[in-house]
N, C-alpha and C positions, 0 to 999 in steps of 0.2 A: 467537446472535450475529448470524446472517444477518438474522433478522427485525428486530432492533434497527437493523442497518445500513440496511435498506430504509426503516424508519421515519425514520431520520435523513435519508436522501436526499429523501424526500417533504417533510419539514420544510424542508430547504434550498431546494427548488424553490418552495415557497410563500413563503419569506422573500425570495428573490432576485427573484421576480416581483412582490412586493408590498412593497418596502422603504419605499414612501411612506405605508404605513398608519401611523396615529398610535397611540401607546401611551404610557402613563405610565412614567416612569423608576422602576425598582425601587430601593428602599433597599439598603443593603449586605446582601448575601445572608445571610439568617438561618441558612441551612443550612451556612454555612462555619464550621467549628469553630475555636476558638482554636488557632493553629498556631505552631510554632517555624519559623524560616526567614524568607524574604523574600516579602512579599505585594504583588502588583501591584494597586493600587486606583485607578489613574488612566489615562485614555485619551489623555493628552497624549503628546507625543513629545520630551520633554526628558530630561536625564540625572539628574533628581532622584530620590532614593529616601530620603525622610525620612518626614514625616507622609503625604505623597502620594508614591507610587512608580510610575514608569512601567516598561514592559518593558525599555526601553533602560537605565534607571537600575538595574533589578534585575540585569540581566546584568553591568553594570559593577561593581556591588557584589559579586556572586558571584565575579567574576574576581579581585577584590582581596582576597578572603577565602580563604586556603588551606583546602583540604578540600572535601568534597562538600556543597554547599548545596542547598536545596530552594526553588524558586520556585512559588508558587501564585497564584491570582487571586481577587479580590473587587471587581470593577468594577461601576459602575452600567450598566444595560442596559435597552433597551426590552423589554417583555414579549413582543413578537412577533418579536424577532430574537435572534440569537446574540450573546453578549458579543464585542466586536470590538476588536482592536488594529490600528492602522495607523501607518505611519511614512513620512517623506519622504526620509530618508537611510538608507543601508545600516546595519542593526543591527550592533553590535560582535560580533566573533567570540567564541564561548564558549571561553575559554582555560584554564578550571579546571573540574573535574568538577562537574556540576550535574544536578538533577532539575527539569524544567519540566513541571508537571502542571496541566492545565486541567480536570480532572474534578470538582474541588470547587466551581467557579464556579457552574454551573447544571446540576444533575443531568440526564443524558441528552443534553447538548449539548457541543459543542466550543467552545473559545475560538478565534475566527477571527482569523488573522494575515493582514491584507490587504497584499499586496506591491506596491510601485510597479513600473511598467513598467521593464524593463531591469535589475532587481535580483533577487538571491536572497533567499529568506525568512530563512534562518538558517544560519550555518556553525558547525559544532562541530569544533574542532581539539583539544580537551582529552582526549577519550576517556573511557570509563567514565561516560558521561552517559546520561540517560534523557529521552525525550520521550513524553508521554502526553496524549491528548485535546486535541490542537491541530489546527487546520485551516489549511494553508498554501495560499494561493490569490491569484490576481490578482483585481481588483475585478469583472471581467465576462468572459464567455466569449470575446469578441473579443480580449482581451488575451493569449490564449495564443499569439499570433504574436510576442510580445515576449520576448526572451531572459531566462533566469533559471530557476533550480531552486527548488522549494519548500524543500528542506532539503539541506544538504551535510554529509557525514561525511568528514573527511579527517585525515591524519596518524595520531594515536593511535586505537586501535580499542576494542572492547569496549562499544560503545554499544547501546542498546535503544530502538527506536521502536515504540510500540504504540497501537492505538485512535485513530489520527490520520487526517486526510484530506488529499489533495493534488489540487487542481483548478486548471485553466487556467494552469498554469505552462509558459512557452514552450519551455524546453529539456528539460523533463521533471519528474516529481514529486520523485524522490530520487536524489541522486548520491553514490556511494561512491568515494572517490579516495584511493589509498595508505592504506587503512585495512582492518584485519583483524578477524575475530571479532565482527562486528556482527550483531544479531538484529532482523529486521524482521517484525513479526507483527501480524495483525488490523488492517490499515490499508486505506484505500480510495483508489484511484487512478482518477480519471476526467477525461476531456476535457483531458488535458495535451498540450502541443504536441510532445512527444518521447516517449521511453520512460517507462513508469511508474517503473521502477527501472533505473538505469544503474550498473554496476560497471565503473569505468574501470580500476582495478587494486586488488589486495587479494585475500586468500583467506579461506576458512572463514567467509564471510558466509552467514547462514542466513535463508531467507524461508519463512514459513509462514502459511497461512490469510489471505492478502491478497486483497482484491477488486479485480479488474482486468477489468471487463466489456468485451466487444467492443461491445455496444450494448444498452441496456436502460433502461426507465423514461424514455425520451426523452433519455437522456444519450448522448453520442457516446463512442466508444472513444478511448483514448490514440493519438496519431498514430504513435508508435513501438511497439516490442515491449513485452510485459509486463515481461520482464527482459532487458536487453541487456548481454551480457558483452563488454566492450571498446568499447562505443559505436560499433560498426561493422556493425550489422545482425545477421542470423542467423549463428550460429557453428555450422558443420557438424561432424558427428562425425568422429573419427579413430580408427583401430583401436588398441585398448588404452588410449585416452585418455591418451597420453603427452605431449600438448602442455601448454604453460604459459601463464599470463596471468591475467586476471580470473577469480577463483574457479576457477583451473586449467582454464578453458574446459570445464567439465563437460559430458560427453556427455549427450544427451537420450535417453529411451527411445523405442522404435519399436513402434507398434501392428501386430499381425499379423492379427487377426481379431476379429469381434464377433458372438457368438451371441446374437441378440435374443430367442430363446425362453428360453434359460437365463440370459440377462442376464450373460454372461461375456465380458469383454474379455481377449484374450491378447496378450502383447507380449514384447519382449526388450530387454535393456540390455547394452551392451558398455562396460566401464570398467576401472579398475585391478583386477588380479587379487586374489582373496581379500579383497575389501572389502565393506563393508555400506553399503547405500543405503536411504534412506526416500523413497518416492514419494508424491505427493499428487495425488489425482484431483479434477477440477472438472466441474461441470455448467455449461453456457453456453447462453444463448438464441440466440446466433449466433456464427459464426466470425469471427476477425479477418481482415481482407482479405488479409493476407500468407500465411495458412495456418499461421502459427506464433503461439502465445500467443493470447488472454490467459487469465485465469482468473476466472470470475464467482462461482461458489459452490463452496466446498471441500466435498467429499463425505467423504473419509476418507483415511487414511494406510496405506501398505503397506511393510513392511520386507523387503528382499531382499538376497541376498549373491551375489557373483560367484564363479566357480570359479577354478582355477589359471590358466586361459587368459583370464580377464576377462569371461566370458559368464554370463548367467543369463536364464532364462525366467520369466515371471510370469503369473498369472491374477488378474483382479479381478472379483468378483461384485457388480455395481452394484445398488443397492437398487430394489425394485419400485415404491416410492413416490417415486422421484427426481423425477417430474413435479410433485410437490406443492411442490417448492422452486424451480421455475423459473417462467416467466411463462405465463399463460393467453392463448390467442388463440381465434379463432372455431372452429378445428378441433380444439383440444386443446392438447397440450404438445409442444414441440420441444426435443430435447436434443442437445448436441454435447459429447462427452466428450473432455477433454484431459488430458494427464498432464505433470507436471514433477517434477524431483527437488526434494525439500525442501532437502537440504543442497546449497548452491552453485548453486541453481536455473538451469535453462535449459529453456524450454518445448519441448514436443513439436512435431514438424513437422505432423502430420496432424490434421484434425478429422473425426470420424465422426458424421455426422448420424443421428439415430435419432428417428423421428416416432412417437408413440403416441397413439391416440385414446382417448376415454373407454371404448370397448368393448374395449379391449386388443388391437385388431387392429394389426398392425405393417407398416411399410414403410420402406424406407431403403436407402441405398447409400453407399459411400465417396465422399468429395469431396476 
């Protein structure tokens, strides 16, 4: 998944730097199979959805049809660019469950939803909806100072957002507001003007294997945290994790030591007594300036359980070839290991730099 993501980023950078390159319009994508459901096949921004159907028209049609509809894409596009949807006025809210899937349009690429300044990309209030292979972004990087989220999940929950991208959104990539039990997995969040993910309120929201680099491949980090519970910056731990709020203001784990010879990280977590937690480890090319968050490359998961007093210790044996999945520079590879809880996510406070040369010599210190 990581290699595919990085290939996608490289493709995006080529496209955005060279959008003036000429290419021939492709005919209706031959790889799109005959499908039931609603097919977006027009790049216009009207409310029509008959022989020609726009994204706006498809949402309105799905809203008017009770039950879970599926919206797919089969639009003309330039061979050198991603299929693109743009709009001048705010898209209608999704008020009835729907699947919006861009994966069938052009294999290996997302359908790009270009968001006007000062607007949100899409608001889902229906619940039980799915977003897959869409890219929510402003038209250029300088627009990330303009307010607006790429995607908003609110009111009813149980939504799933996968394999999608969030770039240059001024308020942040994704906002969860008064919505529970959403699953956010395998998405990319880069260069947003706020947090990658904001949970304003709502509980049992799950985040797994999302890419939120501090800085890589020439991309800048998200201005805010990777995951911001409450939209108020870093949420500090409390004993027993008895506080409430967005994702119950989940405590984050604390690193205690890093044995660079045995490649073992040791840490502790204090939380609800007799509870099970799943931790997700990341490798990063650099630390976020705040010292908290983000998460560039997911390494693996570790399930732990607290005792009757709410405490547990853990050890994580990180892979010897971890350097092969980070970025190469003139002296070798640099790793910063971060940790966050998978369920209810809140990023760890500390970044531990670990520098390893090709000859396996080690040096490093806490930062």
